[in-house]
N, CA and C atoms of all chains as a GROMACS GRO file, in nm:
protein
  576
    1UNK      N    1   9.846   9.153   7.304
    1UNK     CA    2   9.878   9.254   7.246
    1UNK      C    3   9.989   9.361   7.426
    2UNK      N    4   9.963   9.475   7.349
    2UNK     CA    5  10.050   9.521   7.397
    2UNK      C    6   9.986   9.722   7.438
    3UNK      N    7   9.981   9.727   7.560
    3UNK     CA    8   9.895   9.850   7.572
    3UNK      C    9  10.004   9.939   7.665
    4UNK      N   10   9.942  10.075   7.682
    4UNK     CA   11   9.998  10.139   7.799
    4UNK      C   12   9.910  10.232   7.841
    5UNK      N   13   9.893  10.195   7.969
    5UNK     CA   14   9.811  10.237   8.035
    5UNK      C   15   9.826  10.373   8.142
    6UNK      N   16   9.784  10.445   8.147
    6UNK     CA   17   9.846  10.577   8.232
    6UNK      C   18   9.683  10.624   8.329
    7UNK      N   19   9.705  10.722   8.422
    7UNK     CA   20   9.571  10.756   8.482
    7UNK      C   21   9.609  10.850   8.574
    8UNK      N   22   9.477  10.931   8.584
    8UNK     CA   23   9.505  11.003   8.670
    8UNK      C   24   9.344  10.974   8.720
    9UNK      N   25   9.386  11.000   8.902
    9UNK     CA   26   9.279  10.948   9.000
    9UNK      C   27   9.295  11.072   9.061
   10UNK      N   28   9.165  11.147   9.112
   10UNK     CA   29   9.170  11.224   9.214
   10UNK      C   30   9.212  11.243   9.354
   11UNK      N   31   9.318  11.289   9.411
   11UNK     CA   32   9.361  11.205   9.544
   11UNK      C   33   9.335  11.326   9.637
   12UNK      N   34   9.266  11.410   9.585
   12UNK     CA   35   9.212  11.502   9.682
   12UNK      C   36   9.098  11.416   9.804
   13UNK      N   37   9.099  11.336   9.833
   13UNK     CA   38   8.983  11.237   9.912
   13UNK      C   39   9.094  11.142   9.972
   14UNK      N   40   9.053  11.105  10.131
   14UNK     CA   41   9.081  10.983  10.131
   14UNK      C   42   8.996  10.906  10.041
   15UNK      N   43   8.889  10.875   9.974
   15UNK     CA   44   8.850  10.756   9.901
   15UNK      C   45   8.942  10.760   9.781
   16UNK      N   46   8.991  10.880   9.739
   16UNK     CA   47   9.007  10.905   9.583
   16UNK      C   48   9.173  10.844   9.624
   17UNK      N   49   9.218  10.864   9.753
   17UNK     CA   50   9.367  10.824   9.784
   17UNK      C   51   9.329  10.654   9.753
   18UNK      N   52   9.236  10.608   9.836
   18UNK     CA   53   9.234  10.454   9.827
   18UNK      C   54   9.228  10.400   9.663
   19UNK      N   55   9.140  10.474   9.583
   19UNK     CA   56   9.137  10.423   9.473
   19UNK      C   57   9.242  10.377   9.413
   20UNK      N   58   9.301  10.549   9.404
   20UNK     CA   59   9.461  10.527   9.343
   20UNK      C   60   9.509  10.390   9.363
   21UNK      N   61   9.544  10.383   9.510
   21UNK     CA   62   9.611  10.255   9.566
   21UNK      C   63   9.545  10.137   9.478
   22UNK      N   64   9.423  10.151   9.483
   22UNK     CA   65   9.330  10.009   9.406
   22UNK      C   66   9.390   9.980   9.294
   23UNK      N   67   9.425  10.150   9.216
   23UNK     CA   68   9.411  10.120   9.077
   23UNK      C   69   9.550  10.087   9.054
   24UNK      N   70   9.640  10.151   9.116
   24UNK     CA   71   9.764  10.080   9.104
   24UNK      C   72   9.808   9.919   9.114
   25UNK      N   73   9.730   9.882   9.192
   25UNK     CA   74   9.718   9.746   9.242
   25UNK      C   75   9.673   9.617   9.154
   26UNK      N   76   9.619   9.686   9.100
   26UNK     CA   77   9.546   9.600   8.967
   26UNK      C   78   9.582   9.634   8.830
   27UNK      N   79   9.700   9.747   8.780
   27UNK     CA   80   9.767   9.754   8.688
   27UNK      C   81   9.920   9.659   8.698
   28UNK      N   82   9.986   9.647   8.836
   28UNK     CA   83  10.093   9.596   8.868
   28UNK      C   84  10.057   9.451   8.854
   29UNK      N   85   9.914   9.387   8.857
   29UNK     CA   86   9.910   9.245   8.833
   29UNK      C   87   9.876   9.213   8.696
   30UNK      N   88   9.938   9.337   8.609
   30UNK     CA   89   9.923   9.284   8.432
   30UNK      C   90  10.036   9.328   8.422
   31UNK      N   91  10.120   9.442   8.445
   31UNK     CA   92  10.198   9.517   8.368
   31UNK      C   93  10.349   9.539   8.428
   32UNK      N   94  10.385   9.628   8.386
   32UNK     CA   95  10.507   9.720   8.455
   32UNK      C   96  10.537   9.833   8.490
   33UNK      N   97  10.536   9.926   8.626
   33UNK     CA   98  10.480  10.044   8.629
   33UNK      C   99  10.658  10.085   8.608
   34UNK      N  100  10.651  10.141   8.520
   34UNK     CA  101  10.745  10.254   8.460
   34UNK      C  102  10.752  10.369   8.478
   35UNK      N  103  10.672  10.454   8.518
   35UNK     CA  104  10.603  10.579   8.605
   35UNK      C  105  10.515  10.582   8.716
   36UNK      N  106  10.522  10.646   8.770
   36UNK     CA  107  10.435  10.682   8.915
   36UNK      C  108  10.282  10.645   8.828
   37UNK      N  109  10.242  10.665   8.739
   37UNK     CA  110  10.062  10.649   8.651
   37UNK      C  111  10.086  10.628   8.530
   38UNK      N  112  10.176  10.516   8.517
   38UNK     CA  113  10.211  10.481   8.362
   38UNK      C  114  10.260  10.334   8.404
   39UNK      N  115  10.179  10.239   8.319
   39UNK     CA  116  10.220  10.115   8.293
   39UNK      C  117  10.229  10.019   8.165
   40UNK      N  118  10.348   9.961   8.141
   40UNK     CA  119  10.285   9.912   8.043
   40UNK      C  120  10.316   9.762   8.046
   41UNK      N  121  10.183   9.705   7.959
   41UNK     CA  122  10.080   9.582   7.964
   41UNK      C  123  10.117   9.515   7.840
   42UNK      N  124  10.141   9.412   7.862
   42UNK     CA  125  10.154   9.291   7.774
   42UNK      C  126  10.073   9.171   7.770
   43UNK      N  127   9.962   9.167   7.698
   43UNK     CA  128   9.861   9.108   7.760
   43UNK      C  129   9.802   9.035   7.636
   44UNK      N  130   9.684   8.913   7.734
   44UNK     CA  131   9.576   8.872   7.611
   44UNK      C  132   9.475   8.944   7.570
   45UNK      N  133   9.370   8.934   7.515
   45UNK     CA  134   9.275   8.984   7.482
   45UNK      C  135   9.136   8.983   7.594
   46UNK      N  136   9.204   8.850   7.602
   46UNK     CA  137   9.072   8.840   7.759
   46UNK      C  138   9.125   8.911   7.887
   47UNK      N  139   9.277   8.865   7.918
   47UNK     CA  140   9.293   8.944   7.988
   47UNK      C  141   9.288   9.073   8.015
   48UNK      N  142   9.280   9.183   7.910
   48UNK     CA  143   9.223   9.316   7.912
   48UNK      C  144   9.120   9.326   7.934
   49UNK      N  145   9.033   9.269   7.884
   49UNK     CA  146   8.890   9.241   7.928
   49UNK      C  147   8.869   9.280   8.088
   50UNK      N  148   8.954   9.163   8.163
   50UNK     CA  149   8.959   9.118   8.297
   50UNK      C  150   8.988   9.265   8.393
   51UNK      N  151   9.101   9.326   8.314
   51UNK     CA  152   9.144   9.403   8.419
   51UNK      C  153   9.060   9.520   8.338
   52UNK      N  154   9.008   9.578   8.210
   52UNK     CA  155   8.938   9.662   8.211
   52UNK      C  156   8.850   9.693   8.270
   53UNK      N  157   8.756   9.579   8.324
   53UNK     CA  158   8.645   9.539   8.424
   53UNK      C  159   8.662   9.572   8.566
   54UNK      N  160   8.805   9.538   8.585
   54UNK     CA  161   8.857   9.556   8.747
   54UNK      C  162   8.859   9.723   8.768
   55UNK      N  163   8.923   9.800   8.675
   55UNK     CA  164   8.952   9.922   8.684
   55UNK      C  165   8.811   9.939   8.706
   56UNK      N  166   8.740   9.949   8.550
   56UNK     CA  167   8.589  10.072   8.588
   56UNK      C  168   8.512  10.020   8.725
   57UNK      N  169   8.560   9.888   8.771
   57UNK     CA  170   8.465   9.893   8.896
   57UNK      C  171   8.477   9.992   9.029
   58UNK      N  172   8.615   9.992   9.012
   58UNK     CA  173   8.744  10.098   9.144
   58UNK      C  174   8.668  10.276   9.085
   59UNK      N  175   8.720  10.296   8.987
   59UNK     CA  176   8.759  10.432   9.005
   59UNK      C  177   8.583  10.506   8.982
   60UNK      N  178   8.589  10.651   9.037
   60UNK     CA  179   8.474  10.740   9.032
   60UNK      C  180   8.477  10.782   8.858
   61UNK      N  181   8.364  10.775   8.767
   61UNK     CA  182   8.410  10.775   8.646
   61UNK      C  183   8.393  10.924   8.623
   62UNK      N  184   8.359  11.010   8.712
   62UNK     CA  185   8.347  11.172   8.703
   62UNK      C  186   8.469  11.222   8.745
   63UNK      N  187   8.532  11.192   8.832
   63UNK     CA  188   8.672  11.257   8.903
   63UNK      C  189   8.824  11.213   8.851
   64UNK      N  190   8.800  11.043   8.787
   64UNK     CA  191   8.891  11.007   8.761
   64UNK      C  192   8.905  10.980   8.604
   65UNK      N  193   9.035  10.931   8.617
   65UNK     CA  194   9.052  10.911   8.405
   65UNK      C  195   9.179  10.805   8.394
   66UNK      N  196   9.131  10.719   8.322
   66UNK     CA  197   9.207  10.592   8.256
   66UNK      C  198   9.227  10.576   8.153
   67UNK      N  199   9.329  10.608   8.103
   67UNK     CA  200   9.366  10.604   7.915
   67UNK      C  201   9.452  10.479   7.882
   68UNK      N  202   9.378  10.397   7.795
   68UNK     CA  203   9.447  10.254   7.767
   68UNK      C  204   9.450  10.257   7.598
   69UNK      N  205   9.593  10.271   7.586
   69UNK     CA  206   9.656  10.306   7.439
   69UNK      C  207   9.670  10.150   7.379
   70UNK      N  208   9.623  10.092   7.308
   70UNK     CA  209   9.690   9.960   7.248
   70UNK      C  210   9.763  10.042   7.146
   71UNK      N  211   9.895   9.918   7.147
   71UNK     CA  212  10.007   9.980   7.083
   71UNK      C  213  10.012   9.891   6.986
   72UNK      N  214  10.098   9.926   6.854
   72UNK     CA  215  10.137   9.823   6.748
   72UNK      C  216  10.259   9.727   6.811
   73UNK      N  217  10.253   9.596   6.815
   73UNK     CA  218  10.373   9.462   6.856
   73UNK      C  219  10.523   9.572   6.832
   74UNK      N  220  10.579   9.525   6.968
   74UNK     CA  221  10.703   9.603   6.986
   74UNK      C  222  10.747   9.785   6.974
   75UNK      N  223  10.593   9.838   7.011
   75UNK     CA  224  10.619   9.997   7.015
   75UNK      C  225  10.700   9.976   7.191
   76UNK      N  226  10.653   9.913   7.272
   76UNK     CA  227  10.727   9.908   7.422
   76UNK      C  228  10.898   9.927   7.372
   77UNK      N  229  10.916   9.816   7.280
   77UNK     CA  230  11.041   9.819   7.291
   77UNK      C  231  11.109   9.939   7.239
   78UNK      N  232  11.057  10.051   7.180
   78UNK     CA  233  11.108  10.156   7.128
   78UNK      C  234  11.124  10.260   7.168
   79UNK      N  235  11.025  10.238   7.301
   79UNK     CA  236  11.035  10.366   7.403
   79UNK      C  237  11.153  10.436   7.377
   80UNK      N  238  11.208  10.570   7.367
   80UNK     CA  239  11.291  10.649   7.420
   80UNK      C  240  11.310  10.712   7.569
   81UNK      N  241  11.424  10.691   7.652
   81UNK     CA  242  11.398  10.759   7.771
   81UNK      C  243  11.471  10.872   7.783
   82UNK      N  244  11.449  11.021   7.843
   82UNK     CA  245  11.488  11.080   7.901
   82UNK      C  246  11.533  11.136   8.023
   83UNK      N  247  11.616  11.113   8.072
   83UNK     CA  248  11.636  11.100   8.187
   83UNK      C  249  11.644  10.932   8.292
   84UNK      N  250  11.724  10.910   8.366
   84UNK     CA  251  11.715  10.780   8.417
   84UNK      C  252  11.683  10.724   8.540
   85UNK      N  253  11.575  10.818   8.600
   85UNK     CA  254  11.543  10.830   8.734
   85UNK      C  255  11.502  10.707   8.733
   86UNK      N  256  11.528  10.665   8.921
   86UNK     CA  257  11.475  10.540   8.922
   86UNK      C  258  11.299  10.568   9.014
   87UNK      N  259  11.194  10.462   8.951
   87UNK     CA  260  11.101  10.486   8.997
   87UNK      C  261  11.052  10.488   9.122
   88UNK      N  262  10.975  10.632   9.125
   88UNK     CA  263  10.935  10.635   9.324
   88UNK      C  264  10.787  10.620   9.326
   89UNK      N  265  10.700  10.530   9.338
   89UNK     CA  266  10.577  10.534   9.344
   89UNK      C  267  10.490  10.609   9.417
   90UNK      N  268  10.348  10.640   9.364
   90UNK     CA  269  10.281  10.707   9.479
   90UNK      C  270  10.338  10.687   9.646
   91UNK      N  271  10.325  10.772   9.691
   91UNK     CA  272  10.325  10.776   9.832
   91UNK      C  273  10.210  10.623   9.900
   92UNK      N  274  10.275  10.536   9.971
   92UNK     CA  275  10.161  10.463   9.997
   92UNK      C  276  10.098  10.388   9.917
   93UNK      N  277  10.134  10.394   9.834
   93UNK     CA  278  10.044  10.336   9.731
   93UNK      C  279  10.045  10.170   9.714
   94UNK      N  280  10.123  10.121   9.796
   94UNK     CA  281  10.114   9.990   9.786
   94UNK      C  282  10.058   9.956   9.896
   95UNK      N  283  10.003  10.038  10.008
   95UNK     CA  284   9.933  10.017  10.134
   95UNK      C  285   9.789   9.993  10.105
   96UNK      N  286   9.739   9.859  10.076
   96UNK     CA  287   9.608   9.853  10.072
   96UNK      C  288   9.565   9.886  10.232
   97UNK      N  289  10.451  11.187   6.277
   97UNK     CA  290  10.431  11.125   6.341
   97UNK      C  291  10.387  11.155   6.457
   98UNK      N  292  10.312  11.016   6.531
   98UNK     CA  293  10.260  10.985   6.664
   98UNK      C  294  10.285  10.988   6.771
   99UNK      N  295  10.317  11.067   6.862
   99UNK     CA  296  10.412  11.044   6.998
   99UNK      C  297  10.282  11.047   7.130
  100UNK      N  298  10.369  10.958   7.240
  100UNK     CA  299  10.296  10.966   7.349
  100UNK      C  300  10.412  11.018   7.453
  101UNK      N  301  10.392  11.108   7.517
  101UNK     CA  302  10.476  11.169   7.603
  101UNK      C  303  10.424  11.161   7.752
  102UNK      N  304  10.553  11.060   7.829
  102UNK     CA  305  10.449  11.069   7.978
  102UNK      C  306  10.595  11.121   8.075
  103UNK      N  307  10.571  11.186   8.164
  103UNK     CA  308  10.694  11.186   8.265
  103UNK      C  309  10.620  11.193   8.378
  104UNK      N  310  10.758  11.192   8.473
  104UNK     CA  311  10.754  11.213   8.616
  104UNK      C  312  10.901  11.283   8.645
  105UNK      N  313  10.854  11.422   8.698
  105UNK     CA  314  10.972  11.525   8.749
  105UNK      C  315  10.949  11.507   8.920
  106UNK      N  316  11.078  11.519   8.957
  106UNK     CA  317  11.120  11.479   9.080
  106UNK      C  318  11.040  11.632   9.162
  107UNK      N  319  10.938  11.668   9.247
  107UNK     CA  320  10.902  11.804   9.266
  107UNK      C  321  10.913  11.798   9.411
  108UNK      N  322  11.012  11.716   9.508
  108UNK     CA  323  11.044  11.747   9.622
  108UNK      C  324  11.140  11.870   9.685
  109UNK      N  325  11.162  11.950   9.548
  109UNK     CA  326  11.263  12.092   9.552
  109UNK      C  327  11.170  12.217   9.475
  110UNK      N  328  11.182  12.279   9.543
  110UNK     CA  329  11.116  12.402   9.418
  110UNK      C  330  11.195  12.372   9.306
  111UNK      N  331  11.336  12.388   9.270
  111UNK     CA  332  11.365  12.348   9.128
  111UNK      C  333  11.320  12.260   9.059
  112UNK      N  334  11.264  12.155   9.169
  112UNK     CA  335  11.179  12.030   9.063
  112UNK      C  336  11.062  12.093   9.032
  113UNK      N  337  10.976  12.133   9.085
  113UNK     CA  338  10.887  12.207   9.087
  113UNK      C  339  10.879  12.292   8.952
  114UNK      N  340  10.988  12.355   8.930
  114UNK     CA  341  11.030  12.486   8.852
  114UNK      C  342  11.052  12.378   8.706
  115UNK      N  343  11.125  12.214   8.750
  115UNK     CA  344  11.159  12.198   8.630
  115UNK      C  345  11.002  12.154   8.546
  116UNK      N  346  10.917  12.087   8.655
  116UNK     CA  347  10.797  12.032   8.589
  116UNK      C  348  10.728  12.139   8.544
  117UNK      N  349  10.706  12.260   8.599
  117UNK     CA  350  10.643  12.342   8.510
  117UNK      C  351  10.715  12.406   8.373
  118UNK      N  352  10.835  12.344   8.369
  118UNK     CA  353  10.901  12.403   8.223
  118UNK      C  354  10.872  12.311   8.172
  119UNK      N  355  10.817  12.152   8.185
  119UNK     CA  356  10.870  12.027   8.081
  119UNK      C  357  10.697  12.039   8.023
  120UNK      N  358  10.588  12.054   8.124
  120UNK     CA  359  10.468  12.072   8.081
  120UNK      C  360  10.459  12.212   7.973
  121UNK      N  361  10.519  12.332   8.016
  121UNK     CA  362  10.511  12.401   7.903
  121UNK      C  363  10.553  12.403   7.775
  122UNK      N  364  10.710  12.334   7.734
  122UNK     CA  365  10.722  12.259   7.632
  122UNK      C  366  10.642  12.177   7.590
  123UNK      N  367  10.567  12.106   7.672
  123UNK     CA  368  10.490  11.948   7.581
  123UNK      C  369  10.353  12.055   7.559
  124UNK      N  370  10.332  12.149   7.610
  124UNK     CA  371  10.192  12.216   7.562
  124UNK      C  372  10.246  12.258   7.423
  125UNK      N  373  10.346  12.293   7.368
  125UNK     CA  374  10.362  12.388   7.244
  125UNK      C  375  10.342  12.297   7.164
  126UNK      N  376  10.360  12.187   7.181
  126UNK     CA  377  10.366  12.039   7.071
  126UNK      C  378  10.263  11.887   7.072
  127UNK      N  379  10.209  11.956   7.173
  127UNK     CA  380  10.070  11.865   7.181
  127UNK      C  381   9.998  11.846   7.272
  128UNK      N  382   9.885  11.785   7.292
  128UNK     CA  383   9.726  11.762   7.364
  128UNK      C  384   9.792  11.750   7.507
  129UNK      N  385   9.746  11.782   7.607
  129UNK     CA  386   9.737  11.757   7.719
  129UNK      C  387   9.622  11.684   7.763
  130UNK      N  388   9.646  11.541   7.792
  130UNK     CA  389   9.539  11.434   7.830
  130UNK      C  390   9.534  11.411   7.930
  131UNK      N  391   9.606  11.398   8.027
  131UNK     CA  392   9.632  11.389   8.191
  131UNK      C  393   9.730  11.458   8.221
  132UNK      N  394   9.766  11.448   8.363
  132UNK     CA  395   9.844  11.570   8.443
  132UNK      C  396   9.961  11.550   8.373
  133UNK      N  397  10.025  11.438   8.391
  133UNK     CA  398  10.180  11.397   8.295
  133UNK      C  399  10.193  11.360   8.176
  134UNK      N  400  10.071  11.353   8.098
  134UNK     CA  401  10.070  11.256   7.979
  134UNK      C  402  10.020  11.329   7.867
  135UNK      N  403  10.117  11.348   7.738
  135UNK     CA  404  10.039  11.458   7.624
  135UNK      C  405  10.063  11.344   7.513
  136UNK      N  406   9.970  11.384   7.461
  136UNK     CA  407   9.962  11.328   7.294
  136UNK      C  408  10.026  11.428   7.183
  137UNK      N  409  10.090  11.378   7.114
  137UNK     CA  410  10.202  11.459   7.020
  137UNK      C  411  10.202  11.393   6.913
  138UNK      N  412  10.161  11.509   6.782
  138UNK     CA  413  10.134  11.458   6.635
  138UNK      C  414  10.239  11.579   6.608
  139UNK      N  415  10.385  11.520   6.572
  139UNK     CA  416  10.465  11.616   6.501
  139UNK      C  417  10.521  11.570   6.403
  140UNK      N  418  10.660  11.606   6.334
  140UNK     CA  419  10.752  11.600   6.252
  140UNK      C  420  10.835  11.555   6.338
  141UNK      N  421  10.916  11.476   6.219
  141UNK     CA  422  11.020  11.411   6.319
  141UNK      C  423  11.115  11.564   6.366
  142UNK      N  424  11.129  11.670   6.269
  142UNK     CA  425  11.202  11.784   6.305
  142UNK      C  426  11.152  11.822   6.432
  143UNK      N  427  11.014  11.867   6.455
  143UNK     CA  428  10.986  11.931   6.579
  143UNK      C  429  11.019  11.800   6.702
  144UNK      N  430  11.022  11.724   6.684
  144UNK     CA  431  11.029  11.607   6.750
  144UNK      C  432  11.221  11.621   6.811
  145UNK      N  433  11.292  11.596   6.710
  145UNK     CA  434  11.439  11.668   6.740
  145UNK      C  435  11.434  11.755   6.844
  146UNK      N  436  11.386  11.872   6.806
  146UNK     CA  437  11.344  11.988   6.891
  146UNK      C  438  11.297  12.032   7.036
  147UNK      N  439  11.146  11.932   7.037
  147UNK     CA  440  11.179  11.873   7.177
  147UNK      C  441  11.216  11.801   7.247
  148UNK      N  442  11.275  11.701   7.200
  148UNK     CA  443  11.342  11.651   7.263
  148UNK      C  444  11.456  11.705   7.306
  149UNK      N  445  11.517  11.778   7.277
  149UNK     CA  446  11.643  11.866   7.320
  149UNK      C  447  11.597  11.976   7.409
  150UNK      N  448  11.479  12.026   7.397
  150UNK     CA  449  11.462  12.077   7.505
  150UNK      C  450  11.447  12.027   7.588
  151UNK      N  451  11.353  11.939   7.590
  151UNK     CA  452  11.341  11.856   7.776
  151UNK      C  453  11.460  11.839   7.784
  152UNK      N  454  11.586  11.789   7.675
  152UNK     CA  455  11.663  11.698   7.764
  152UNK      C  456  11.731  11.795   7.853
  153UNK      N  457  11.730  11.953   7.798
  153UNK     CA  458  11.820  12.043   7.810
  153UNK      C  459  11.716  12.078   7.994
  154UNK      N  460  11.598  12.049   8.014
  154UNK     CA  461  11.528  12.108   8.139
  154UNK      C  462  11.575  11.988   8.265
  155UNK      N  463  11.555  11.895   8.224
  155UNK     CA  464  11.486  11.767   8.340
  155UNK      C  465  11.692  11.776   8.422
  156UNK      N  466  11.694  11.711   8.511
  156UNK     CA  467  11.803  11.629   8.622
  156UNK      C  468  11.811  11.527   8.579
  157UNK      N  469  11.865  11.452   8.504
  157UNK     CA  470  11.840  11.311   8.436
  157UNK      C  471  11.863  11.178   8.556
  158UNK      N  472  11.877  11.261   8.670
  158UNK     CA  473  11.909  11.135   8.791
  158UNK      C  474  11.754  11.144   8.848
  159UNK      N  475  11.726  11.256   8.869
  159UNK     CA  476  11.577  11.234   8.945
  159UNK      C  477  11.454  11.245   8.819
  160UNK      N  478  11.478  11.291   8.726
  160UNK     CA  479  11.352  11.290   8.617
  160UNK      C  480  11.346  11.183   8.543
  161UNK      N  481  11.242  11.170   8.488
  161UNK     CA  482  11.184  11.062   8.372
  161UNK      C  483  11.112  11.082   8.267
  162UNK      N  484  11.128  11.115   8.165
  162UNK     CA  485  11.034  11.149   8.020
  162UNK      C  486  11.053  11.024   7.929
  163UNK      N  487  10.958  11.005   7.858
  163UNK     CA  488  10.977  10.890   7.787
  163UNK      C  489  10.852  10.904   7.734
  164UNK      N  490  10.934  10.905   7.589
  164UNK     CA  491  10.883  10.919   7.440
  164UNK      C  492  10.828  10.807   7.377
  165UNK      N  493  10.656  10.760   7.311
  165UNK     CA  494  10.654  10.624   7.264
  165UNK      C  495  10.594  10.706   7.118
  166UNK      N  496  10.688  10.643   7.057
  166UNK     CA  497  10.677  10.666   6.918
  166UNK      C  498  10.518  10.583   6.883
  167UNK      N  499  10.436  10.603   6.804
  167UNK     CA  500  10.331  10.557   6.794
  167UNK      C  501  10.282  10.515   6.649
  168UNK      N  502  10.214  10.410   6.585
  168UNK     CA  503  10.217  10.389   6.477
  168UNK      C  504  10.058  10.479   6.442
  169UNK      N  505  10.084  10.504   6.346
  169UNK     CA  506   9.995  10.603   6.254
  169UNK      C  507   9.798  10.572   6.327
  170UNK      N  508   9.758  10.666   6.381
  170UNK     CA  509   9.628  10.634   6.437
  170UNK      C  510   9.627  10.560   6.548
  171UNK      N  511   9.701  10.537   6.616
  171UNK     CA  512   9.677  10.493   6.780
  171UNK      C  513   9.605  10.564   6.848
  172UNK      N  514   9.637  10.717   6.814
  172UNK     CA  515   9.620  10.823   6.938
  172UNK      C  516   9.456  10.844   6.900
  173UNK      N  517   9.403  10.772   6.805
  173UNK     CA  518   9.259  10.794   6.740
  173UNK      C  519   9.178  10.643   6.863
  174UNK      N  520   9.265  10.542   6.873
  174UNK     CA  521   9.217  10.467   6.932
  174UNK      C  522   9.177  10.407   7.065
  175UNK      N  523   9.234  10.511   7.150
  175UNK     CA  524   9.228  10.497   7.276
  175UNK      C  525   9.104  10.501   7.319
  176UNK      N  526   9.121  10.391   7.476
  176UNK     CA  527   8.982  10.402   7.558
  176UNK      C  528   8.987  10.441   7.656
  177UNK      N  529   8.923  10.536   7.734
  177UNK     CA  530   8.901  10.607   7.821
  177UNK      C  531   8.793  10.509   7.900
  178UNK      N  532   8.866  10.528   8.057
  178UNK     CA  533   8.742  10.500   8.167
  178UNK      C  534   8.779  10.603   8.267
  179UNK      N  535   8.682  10.646   8.267
  179UNK     CA  536   8.630  10.760   8.376
  179UNK      C  537   8.626  10.892   8.263
  180UNK      N  538   8.553  10.995   8.256
  180UNK     CA  539   8.517  11.129   8.213
  180UNK      C  540   8.599  11.228   8.280
  181UNK      N  541   8.650  11.246   8.350
  181UNK     CA  542   8.707  11.352   8.440
  181UNK      C  543   8.737  11.458   8.313
  182UNK      N  544   8.764  11.543   8.381
  182UNK     CA  545   8.841  11.674   8.287
  182UNK      C  546   9.019  11.700   8.331
  183UNK      N  547   9.058  11.735   8.312
  183UNK     CA  548   9.177  11.762   8.295
  183UNK      C  549   9.203  11.870   8.400
  184UNK      N  550   9.242  11.798   8.511
  184UNK     CA  551   9.292  11.906   8.641
  184UNK      C  552   9.476  11.938   8.604
  185UNK      N  553   9.557  11.987   8.566
  185UNK     CA  554   9.680  12.006   8.560
  185UNK      C  555   9.744  11.960   8.671
  186UNK      N  556   9.857  12.020   8.722
  186UNK     CA  557   9.942  12.013   8.823
  186UNK      C  558   9.948  12.194   8.864
  187UNK      N  559   9.922  12.147   8.997
  187UNK     CA  560   9.893  12.298   9.061
  187UNK      C  561   9.989  12.438   9.002
  188UNK      N  562   9.936  12.501   8.951
  188UNK     CA  563  10.040  12.604   8.914
  188UNK      C  564  10.123  12.600   8.850
  189UNK      N  565  10.158  12.506   8.709
  189UNK     CA  566  10.213  12.457   8.642
  189UNK      C  567  10.227  12.536   8.505
  190UNK      N  568  10.137  12.625   8.515
  190UNK     CA  569  10.113  12.719   8.442
  190UNK      C  570  10.201  12.870   8.442
  191UNK      N  571  10.239  12.853   8.566
  191UNK     CA  572  10.348  12.976   8.652
  191UNK      C  573  10.472  12.970   8.635
  192UNK      N  574  10.544  13.023   8.524
  192UNK     CA  575  10.654  13.014   8.466
  192UNK      C  576  10.752  13.134   8.552
   0.00000   0.00000   0.00000
């Protein structure tokens, strides 16, 4: 299945910054980062179950927001891009 | 048509911060903001043409990145959310 995974994590606290890094790390294990907080994911239903559980375990449900858009097959191949910027990840979000 | 519009705008300069505000303003005219840099848009092909042109005119193509995902009908209704955070827009992005 194809998914688009987008997230807003509250980074106003050190704990939030840590959650952001952990969310990014999980997403990197399943998909391709295309923007700071947007991942394109192609996976099985079983993999999505595991990913969803990992993310649920990380986030603060009252301050964070993750969206999982399940896409029709082929949707990711038709994305239109305006601008050609190279991806600049969140600062330090690879440092766990 | 249904679209998911996501963007990364380089805000390391005052000009970039201004572009971010302008991009958000355009998107607000066509869709529903669901995350800081994610809009759900339901519009006609003609409206998307206009929106695309406005965004193209605003961004710096070498430092910014906007993605337009054209979705199968009904996709937006099936989004799954983890977390229930209220949306916190980019600081000051309503101030043009």
